[in-house]
Kinemage of the C-alpha trace (Angstrom):
@kinemage 1
@onewidth
@group {chain A} dominant
@subgroup {mainchain}
@vectorlist {calphas} color= white
{ca unk a 1} P -9.392 7.474 -11.040
{ca unk a 2} L -9.586 6.142 -14.567
{ca unk a 3} L -7.262 4.636 -17.155
{ca unk a 4} L -5.825 7.723 -18.854
{ca unk a 5} L -2.249 6.473 -19.364
{ca unk a 6} L -1.460 3.043 -20.785
{ca unk a 7} L 1.434 1.800 -18.677
{ca unk a 8} L 3.674 -0.974 -20.020
{ca unk a 9} L 4.126 -4.173 -17.941
{ca unk a 10} L 7.664 -3.228 -17.019
{ca unk a 11} L 6.375 -0.052 -15.323
{ca unk a 12} L 4.600 -2.117 -12.671
{ca unk a 13} L 7.744 -4.165 -12.082
{ca unk a 14} L 9.680 -0.911 -11.610
{ca unk a 15} L 7.127 0.281 -9.063
{ca unk a 16} L 7.277 -3.006 -7.160
{ca unk a 17} L 11.059 -2.819 -7.079
{ca unk a 18} L 11.146 0.838 -6.045
{ca unk a 19} L 8.742 0.202 -3.158
{ca unk a 20} L 10.099 -3.206 -2.144
{ca unk a 21} L 6.770 -4.956 -2.774
{ca unk a 22} L 8.089 -8.212 -4.180
{ca unk a 23} L 7.346 -9.754 -7.558
{ca unk a 24} L 4.190 -8.609 -9.375
{ca unk a 25} L 1.499 -11.290 -9.599
{ca unk a 26} L -1.482 -9.404 -11.037
{ca unk a 27} L -2.390 -5.902 -12.228
{ca unk a 28} L -6.062 -4.864 -12.449
{ca unk a 29} L -7.094 -1.488 -13.939
{ca unk a 30} L -9.615 0.563 -11.944
{ca unk a 31} L -11.820 2.579 -14.356
{ca unk a 32} L -13.600 4.804 -11.800
{ca unk a 33} L -12.808 8.501 -11.436
{ca unk a 34} L -11.802 11.345 -13.694
{ca unk a 35} L -8.156 12.478 -13.859
{ca unk a 36} L -5.757 9.730 -12.694
{ca unk a 37} L -4.844 6.254 -13.882
{ca unk a 38} L -5.237 3.678 -11.123
{ca unk a 39} L -4.598 -0.017 -10.674
{ca unk a 40} L -4.914 -2.702 -8.061
{ca unk a 41} L -1.465 -4.207 -7.722
{ca unk a 42} L -1.057 -7.764 -6.412
{ca unk a 43} L 2.492 -8.711 -5.439
{ca unk a 44} L 4.319 -11.165 -3.215
{ca unk a 45} L 4.017 -8.551 -0.490
{ca unk a 46} L 0.226 -8.203 -0.697
{ca unk a 47} L -2.379 -6.004 -2.360
{ca unk a 48} L -1.834 -2.302 -3.084
{ca unk a 49} L -3.526 0.661 -4.723
{ca unk a 50} L -1.322 2.354 -7.323
{ca unk a 51} L -2.162 5.830 -8.619
{ca unk a 52} L -0.454 7.402 -11.631
{ca unk a 53} L -1.050 11.107 -12.198
{ca unk a 54} L 0.064 13.420 -14.959
{ca unk a 55} L -1.948 16.299 -13.466
{ca unk a 56} L -0.902 16.722 -9.858
{ca unk a 57} L 2.271 18.619 -9.028
{ca unk a 58} L 5.044 17.500 -6.707
{ca unk a 59} L 3.876 20.157 -4.211
{ca unk a 60} L 0.335 18.706 -4.324
{ca unk a 61} L 1.663 15.239 -3.578
{ca unk a 62} L 3.902 16.449 -0.753
{ca unk a 63} L 0.928 18.247 0.810
{ca unk a 64} L -1.113 15.036 0.625
{ca unk a 65} L 1.733 12.990 2.109
{ca unk a 66} L 2.232 15.389 5.025
{ca unk a 67} L -1.534 15.523 5.664
{ca unk a 68} L -1.859 11.732 5.785
{ca unk a 69} L 1.105 11.494 8.154
{ca unk a 70} L -0.530 14.107 10.404
{ca unk a 71} L -3.842 12.237 10.419
{ca unk a 72} L -2.025 9.011 11.281
{ca unk a 73} L -0.518 10.699 14.351
{ca unk a 74} L -4.092 11.301 15.549
{ca unk a 75} L -5.076 7.699 14.726
{ca unk a 76} L -7.578 8.998 12.201
{ca unk a 77} L -8.828 6.253 9.847
{ca unk a 78} L -7.094 7.144 6.602
{ca unk a 79} L -5.033 5.524 3.847
{ca unk a 80} L -1.442 4.439 4.389
{ca unk a 81} L 0.868 5.997 1.806
{ca unk a 82} L 4.021 3.985 1.184
{ca unk a 83} L 7.445 5.537 0.604
{ca unk a 84} L 9.751 4.338 -2.180
{ca unk a 85} L 13.379 3.537 -1.477
{ca unk a 86} L 14.437 7.050 -2.541
{ca unk a 87} L 12.562 8.501 0.450
{ca unk a 88} L 10.243 10.763 -1.596
{ca unk a 89} L 6.448 10.539 -1.197
{ca unk a 90} L 6.085 9.546 -4.880
{ca unk a 91} L 7.947 7.974 -7.791
{ca unk a 92} L 8.575 9.685 -11.136
{ca unk a 93} L 7.420 7.246 -13.824
{ca unk a 94} L 6.215 7.248 -17.453
{ca unk a 95} L 5.698 10.996 -17.718
{ca unk a 96} L 3.882 11.250 -14.387
{ca unk a 97} L 4.103 10.548 -10.675
{ca unk a 98} L 3.154 7.333 -8.911
{ca unk a 99} L 1.780 7.012 -5.376
{ca unk a 100} L 1.279 3.616 -3.747
{ca unk a 101} L -1.090 2.915 -0.849
{ca unk a 102} L -1.864 -0.157 1.192
{ca unk a 103} L -5.140 -1.689 0.022
{ca unk a 104} L -7.929 -0.636 2.392
{ca unk a 105} L -10.229 -3.271 3.906
{ca unk a 106} L -13.977 -2.752 4.081
{ca unk a 107} L -16.788 -2.020 1.643
{ca unk a 108} L -18.356 1.000 -0.004
{ca unk a 109} L -22.013 1.631 0.833
{ca unk a 110} L -24.730 3.271 -1.246
{ca unk a 111} L -28.469 3.855 -1.126
{ca unk a 112} L -30.672 2.134 -0.096
{ca unk a 113} L -28.241 0.492 2.343
{ca unk a 114} L -27.305 3.726 4.124
{ca unk a 115} L -28.972 4.330 7.482
{ca unk a 116} L -29.136 7.226 9.897
{ca unk a 117} L -26.516 5.441 12.008
{ca unk a 118} L -24.141 5.413 9.040
{ca unk a 119} L -24.659 9.114 8.379
{ca unk a 120} L -24.222 10.045 12.024
{ca unk a 121} L -20.956 8.091 12.104
{ca unk a 122} L -19.864 9.780 8.874
{ca unk a 123} L -20.570 13.225 10.333
{ca unk a 124} L -18.663 12.367 13.501
{ca unk a 125} L -15.569 11.308 11.553
{ca unk a 126} L -15.655 14.404 9.367
{ca unk a 127} L -15.874 16.542 12.498
{ca unk a 128} L -12.877 14.683 13.941
{ca unk a 129} L -10.895 15.255 10.765
{ca unk a 130} L -11.585 19.001 10.891
{ca unk a 131} L -10.662 19.072 14.577
{ca unk a 132} L -7.518 16.950 14.272
{ca unk a 133} L -6.059 18.961 11.393
{ca unk a 134} L -6.279 22.324 13.157
{ca unk a 135} L -2.644 21.847 14.200
{ca unk a 136} L -1.537 20.887 10.664
{ca unk a 137} L 0.729 23.534 9.130
{ca unk a 138} L 0.639 22.473 5.487
{ca unk a 139} L -1.102 24.736 3.005
{ca unk a 140} L -2.761 24.274 -0.368
{ca unk a 141} L -5.262 26.622 -1.974
{ca unk a 142} L -8.519 25.227 -3.326
{ca unk a 143} L -7.760 24.331 -6.966
{ca unk a 144} L -11.484 24.290 -7.764
{ca unk a 145} L -12.619 27.651 -6.431
{ca unk a 146} L -15.349 29.879 -7.932
{ca unk a 147} L -13.042 31.399 -10.540
{ca unk a 148} L -12.096 27.995 -11.923
{ca unk a 149} L -15.694 26.749 -11.925
{ca unk a 150} L -16.914 29.926 -13.615
{ca unk a 151} L -14.286 29.412 -16.299
{ca unk a 152} L -15.583 25.884 -16.941
{ca unk a 153} L -19.131 27.201 -17.275
{ca unk a 154} L -18.124 30.006 -19.633
{ca unk a 155} L -16.358 27.422 -21.761
{ca unk a 156} L -19.628 25.502 -22.111
{ca unk a 157} L -21.897 28.433 -22.960
{ca unk a 158} L -21.052 28.297 -26.664
{ca unk a 159} L -21.050 24.512 -26.919
{ca unk a 160} L -22.655 23.179 -30.124
{ca unk a 161} L -24.810 20.846 -28.031
{ca unk a 162} L -27.812 23.098 -27.326
{ca unk a 163} L -28.685 21.214 -24.138
{ca unk a 164} L -25.222 21.779 -22.671
{ca unk a 165} L -25.365 25.467 -23.582
{ca unk a 166} L -28.712 25.797 -21.778
{ca unk a 167} L -27.338 23.955 -18.739
{ca unk a 168} L -24.304 26.267 -18.697
{ca unk a 169} L -26.556 29.349 -18.576
{ca unk a 170} L -28.530 27.772 -15.737
{ca unk a 171} L -25.353 26.924 -13.817
{ca unk a 172} L -24.093 30.480 -14.201
{ca unk a 173} L -27.266 31.771 -12.520
{ca unk a 174} L -26.897 29.295 -9.663
{ca unk a 175} L -23.223 30.125 -9.197
{ca unk a 176} L -24.043 33.820 -8.924
{ca unk a 177} L -26.737 33.081 -6.350
{ca unk a 178} L -24.375 30.884 -4.330
{ca unk a 179} L -21.725 33.588 -4.204
{ca unk a 180} L -24.220 36.245 -3.105
{ca unk a 181} L -25.380 34.225 -0.098
{ca unk a 182} L -21.915 33.033 0.998
{ca unk a 183} L -21.265 36.053 3.195
{ca unk a 184} L -19.055 36.697 6.198
{ca unk a 185} L -15.829 35.258 7.506
{ca unk a 186} L -16.036 31.678 8.708
{ca unk a 187} L -13.589 29.132 10.126
{ca unk a 188} L -11.191 27.631 7.603
{ca unk a 189} L -8.845 24.703 7.713
{ca unk a 190} L -8.010 21.481 5.917
{ca unk a 191} L -11.004 19.932 4.163
{ca unk a 192} L -11.320 16.713 2.180
{ca unk a 193} L -13.403 18.448 -0.546
{ca unk a 194} L -14.410 15.180 -2.243
{ca unk a 195} L -15.979 12.925 0.387
{ca unk a 196} L -18.165 10.891 -1.935
{ca unk a 197} L -19.507 7.400 -1.258
{ca unk a 198} L -16.650 5.840 -3.225
{ca unk a 199} L -14.108 7.588 -0.983
{ca unk a 200} L -15.185 5.936 2.273
{ca unk a 201} L -14.683 2.346 3.397
{ca unk a 202} L -17.055 0.857 5.960
{ca unk a 203} L -16.499 -1.920 8.481
{ca unk a 204} L -20.077 -2.719 9.391
{ca unk a 205} L -21.612 0.531 10.669
{ca unk a 206} L -18.190 1.944 11.517
{ca unk a 207} L -16.126 4.134 9.209
{ca unk a 208} L -13.096 2.077 8.214
{ca unk a 209} L -11.314 4.883 6.373
{ca unk a 210} L -11.620 8.109 4.452
{ca unk a 211} L -9.422 8.025 1.357
{ca unk a 212} L -8.653 9.834 -1.914
{ca unk a 213} L -7.357 13.070 -0.389
{ca unk a 214} L -6.137 14.448 -3.713
{ca unk a 215} L -8.548 17.412 -3.604
{ca unk a 216} L -7.778 18.250 0.035
{ca unk a 217} L -6.985 21.921 0.581
{ca unk a 218} L -7.484 24.813 2.970
{ca unk a 219} L -11.027 26.114 2.699
{ca unk a 220} L -14.140 26.842 4.736
{ca unk a 221} L -15.092 23.843 6.866
{ca unk a 222} L -18.705 24.477 5.908
{ca unk a 223} L -17.915 23.733 2.272
{ca unk a 224} L -16.766 20.237 3.254
{ca unk a 225} L -19.943 19.728 5.258
{ca unk a 226} L -22.083 20.827 2.299
{ca unk a 227} L -20.204 18.740 -0.295
{ca unk a 228} L -20.584 15.650 1.897
{ca unk a 229} L -24.254 16.396 2.553
{ca unk a 230} L -24.906 16.646 -1.195
{ca unk a 231} L -23.064 13.406 -1.886
{ca unk a 232} L -24.666 11.224 0.777
{ca unk a 233} L -28.096 12.611 1.632
{ca unk a 234} L -29.738 12.993 -1.793
{ca unk a 235} L -31.431 10.073 -3.526
{ca unk a 236} L -34.399 9.548 -5.805
{ca unk a 237} L -34.460 13.211 -6.780
{ca unk a 238} L -34.715 14.560 -3.250
{ca unk a 239} L -32.839 15.218 -0.014
{ca unk a 240} L -33.565 12.653 2.693
{ca unk a 241} L -34.352 14.523 5.952
{ca unk a 242} L -33.472 11.676 8.319
{ca unk a 243} L -30.054 11.198 6.780
{ca unk a 244} L -29.407 14.951 6.539
{ca unk a 245} L -30.161 15.497 10.215
{ca unk a 246} L -28.210 12.435 11.340
{ca unk a 247} L -25.142 13.642 9.432
{ca unk a 248} L -25.349 17.158 10.886
{ca unk a 249} L -25.978 15.744 14.371
{ca unk a 250} L -22.874 13.546 14.186
{ca unk a 251} L -20.732 16.410 12.936
{ca unk a 252} L -21.898 18.850 15.598
{ca unk a 253} L -21.293 16.315 18.359
{ca unk a 254} L -17.587 16.881 17.623
{ca unk a 255} L -17.473 20.367 16.133
{ca unk a 256} L -20.561 22.592 16.519
{ca unk a 257} L -21.200 24.898 13.571
{ca unk a 258} L -20.978 28.620 14.282
{ca unk a 259} L -23.827 30.956 13.359
{ca unk a 260} L -22.038 32.216 10.263
{ca unk a 261} L -21.303 28.642 9.158
{ca unk a 262} L -24.952 27.685 9.487
{ca unk a 263} L -25.901 30.780 7.492
{ca unk a 264} L -23.462 29.923 4.705
{ca unk a 265} L -24.391 26.258 4.297
{ca unk a 266} L -26.951 26.982 1.578
{ca unk a 267} L -24.416 28.885 -0.507
{ca unk a 268} L -21.816 26.151 -0.045
{ca unk a 269} L -24.308 23.418 -0.976
{ca unk a 270} L -25.482 25.252 -4.100
{ca unk a 271} L -21.901 26.033 -5.097
{ca unk a 272} L -20.912 22.396 -4.576
{ca unk a 273} L -23.817 21.202 -6.729
{ca unk a 274} L -22.781 23.609 -9.515
{ca unk a 275} L -19.112 22.686 -9.217
{ca unk a 276} L -19.733 18.943 -9.562
{ca unk a 277} L -22.294 19.371 -12.351
{ca unk a 278} L -19.727 21.330 -14.358
{ca unk a 279} L -16.833 18.965 -13.624
{ca unk a 280} L -18.899 15.915 -14.544
{ca unk a 281} L -19.762 17.482 -17.876
{ca unk a 282} L -16.074 18.156 -18.526
{ca unk a 283} L -14.547 14.979 -17.102
{ca unk a 284} L -17.203 12.387 -17.964
{ca unk a 285} L -19.901 13.556 -20.380
{ca unk a 286} L -17.393 15.063 -22.832
{ca unk a 287} L -14.574 12.586 -22.204
{ca unk a 288} L -13.333 10.723 -25.317
{ca unk a 289} L -12.388 7.660 -23.259
{ca unk a 290} L -14.315 4.426 -24.044
{ca unk a 291} L -16.497 2.775 -21.354
{ca unk a 292} L -13.849 0.173 -20.468
{ca unk a 293} L -11.421 2.981 -19.605
{ca unk a 294} L -13.769 5.260 -17.655
{ca unk a 295} L -16.821 4.598 -15.495
{ca unk a 296} L -19.019 7.562 -16.332
{ca unk a 297} L -21.054 9.686 -13.938
{ca unk a 298} L -24.180 11.495 -15.103
{ca unk a 299} L -23.944 15.252 -14.562
{ca unk a 300} L -27.742 15.448 -14.311
{ca unk a 301} L -27.697 13.935 -10.827
{ca unk a 302} L -25.868 17.028 -9.556
{ca unk a 303} L -27.913 19.376 -11.710
{ca unk a 304} L -30.957 17.939 -9.904
{ca unk a 305} L -29.372 18.853 -6.572
{ca unk a 306} L -28.731 22.405 -7.750
{ca unk a 307} L -32.312 22.780 -8.945
{ca unk a 308} L -33.695 21.347 -5.712
{ca unk a 309} L -31.573 23.694 -3.598
{ca unk a 310} L -32.477 26.734 -5.686
{ca unk a 311} L -36.161 25.900 -5.248
{ca unk a 312} L -35.982 25.397 -1.461
{ca unk a 313} L -33.795 28.430 -0.708
{ca unk a 314} L -31.738 29.076 2.445
{ca unk a 315} L -34.668 28.781 4.852
{ca unk a 316} L -35.721 25.502 3.299
{ca unk a 317} L -32.253 24.037 3.807
{ca unk a 318} L -32.143 25.192 7.417
{ca unk a 319} L -35.459 23.453 8.024
{ca unk a 320} L -34.300 20.313 6.260
{ca unk a 321} L -31.217 20.098 8.475
{ca unk a 322} L -33.069 20.910 11.680
{ca unk a 323} L -30.895 23.952 12.344
């Protein structure tokens, strides 16, 4: 979610017309994120979130649309994707594809304002999402699996920046360790795969909505648990035991983790830390976009998670989570 494509004013008028939103009153760029161009669109019909992608395929967008419709049938708190007059889940525009969503109410929360009650509620909703999508028939492979991540790391090993080359070698060791300990078949289904703090809206202590399902795919449920744990329960250079245990408690109230899932959580968490360190180097640290076009994220925050996990080991994580 950044400003990668400069859209002309008439493009927003075309979107408003195609979706029946009324006349455009204001367009505000949203510089957060990494691969899409996003805007807040104010029209006579209200406020909307407009996403323009030149990366995601039509199949990706149809999978997302079908998934959101399925979640809505279960009254799961998710975004509302609008349909243009042509009946497709997106609009072809300016060399890419546009999706329009109703603007979500609520606020985003971060440390130090997150409490155990918030994390327990977050875990409960993630468990519900995994449960409610078991009857969903759509399929999409994980576009950011180990092979892709390893390719990113290999691409950094010869970087002229000596620090990045050293980090790449370190990440390669961690990735190998993660893959060794992720053993055994475990339950798979639809996961969000990107449930960061800026992808959840809160209404008080209640989850208002999960959003930004563009990375959703079929994968191990435990990977989603670990990615969310890394995103929400680490602050000040360490994992926060109270928040970790509250999150796991909320999740297991809805969907108890099997023995093999508990055993694989360390590997998933370490893999997730490596994956997001590498992607932040690629998408933010090395991005040529100026600050007003992209809100940067420091890759070192996820490198710290990887180092912390590698030091504690599988038994340390089990103890941290109270499993």
